C-alpha positions as CSV (number, residue, x, y, z in Angstrom):
1,X,-26.8,-7.4,-5.5
2,X,-24.3,-7.4,-2.9
3,X,-26.0,-11.4,-1.3
4,X,-22.5,-12.8,-2.2
5,X,-20.9,-10.5,-0.3
6,X,-22.6,-10.8,2.5
7,X,-22.1,-14.5,1.7
8,X,-18.7,-14.1,2.0
9,X,-18.4,-12.3,5.4
10,X,-20.6,-15.3,6.6
11,X,-18.5,-17.9,6.1
12,X,-15.4,-15.5,8.0
13,X,-17.5,-15.1,10.8
14,X,-18.7,-18.5,10.2
15,X,-14.7,-20.3,10.7
16,X,-13.7,-17.1,13.1
17,X,-16.7,-18.5,15.7
18,X,-15.2,-22.1,14.9
19,X,-11.4,-21.2,15.6
20,X,-13.0,-19.4,18.9
21,X,-14.5,-22.4,20.3
22,X,-11.9,-24.8,19.6
23,X,-9.4,-23.1,21.3
24,X,-10.3,-19.6,22.8
25,X,-6.7,-18.7,24.0
26,X,-5.4,-19.3,20.3
27,X,-7.6,-17.4,19.3
28,X,-7.1,-15.0,21.4
29,X,-3.5,-14.3,20.9
30,X,-4.1,-14.5,17.1
31,X,-6.3,-11.1,17.9
32,X,-4.2,-9.5,19.6
33,X,-1.3,-10.2,16.9
34,X,-3.6,-9.0,14.1
35,X,-4.7,-5.6,16.9
36,X,-0.9,-5.3,16.8
37,X,-0.1,-6.0,13.3
38,X,-3.1,-2.7,12.2
39,X,-1.5,-0.7,15.1
40,X,2.0,-1.3,13.6
41,X,0.3,0.0,10.0
42,X,-0.9,2.9,11.7
43,X,2.0,3.5,13.6
44,X,3.8,3.7,10.4
45,X,2.1,5.6,8.2
46,X,2.3,8.3,10.3
47,X,5.8,8.0,10.5
48,X,5.9,8.1,6.9
49,X,3.6,11.1,6.1
50,X,5.8,13.2,8.0
51,X,8.8,13.0,5.7
52,X,6.9,13.7,2.6
53,X,7.4,17.1,2.0
54,X,4.4,19.7,3.0
55,X,3.5,20.0,-0.2
56,X,2.4,16.5,-1.4
57,X,1.2,16.3,3.0
58,X,-1.2,19.3,1.5
59,X,-2.3,18.2,-1.5
60,X,-3.5,14.4,0.6
61,X,-4.9,16.1,2.7
62,X,-7.1,17.7,-0.5
63,X,-7.9,14.1,-1.2
64,X,-5.7,15.5,-4.7
65,X,-6.0,12.9,-7.6
66,X,-2.4,10.6,-7.9
67,X,-1.5,12.2,-11.6
68,X,-2.0,15.5,-9.7
69,X,0.8,15.0,-6.4
70,X,3.0,13.4,-9.4
71,X,3.2,16.2,-11.3
72,X,4.0,18.4,-8.0
73,X,6.3,15.7,-6.7
74,X,8.6,15.9,-9.6
75,X,8.8,19.0,-9.6
76,X,9.9,18.4,-6.4
77,X,12.5,15.9,-7.8
78,X,11.2,12.6,-7.4
79,X,11.7,10.2,-10.6
80,X,9.3,8.1,-11.7
81,X,10.3,5.1,-11.8
82,X,10.0,4.6,-15.4
83,X,12.7,7.5,-15.4
84,X,14.9,6.0,-12.8
85,X,15.0,2.8,-15.5
86,X,16.5,4.7,-18.4
87,X,19.1,6.1,-16.2
88,X,19.3,2.7,-15.3
89,X,19.5,1.7,-19.2
90,X,22.1,5.3,-19.9
91,X,24.5,3.4,-17.3
92,X,24.3,0.2,-18.8
93,X,23.0,-1.2,-16.2
94,X,19.8,-2.5,-17.5
95,X,18.3,-2.5,-21.5
96,X,15.6,-0.6,-22.5
97,X,13.6,-4.0,-23.2
98,X,13.8,-4.1,-19.7
99,X,13.3,-0.7,-18.8
100,X,10.5,-1.4,-20.8
101,X,8.6,-4.5,-19.8
102,X,9.5,-3.3,-16.0
103,X,7.3,-0.1,-16.8
104,X,4.7,-1.2,-18.6
105,X,1.8,0.0,-16.2
106,X,3.4,3.0,-15.8
């Protein structure tokens, strides 16, 4: 069942081992950069999380559904992409057709 996934991981591991053997210094630097990238991402997540209203943070911690979080966010004054796009239509900056195409999955 998971044979394809395991095979994929094995191939990636072989490529990483080959890169390590070919250029250990370059592999080390690339690994450091990857770690820094992940670290910066974590810092960004925590920083942006502090900007969220307490009601939203509470729902995220409770693992509420995206729909439930969205309802609370709208109640707090957030606009969905479609709502913002419809405002652009009212302002004459966009067309209804463009709005419906751009927000079809929302």
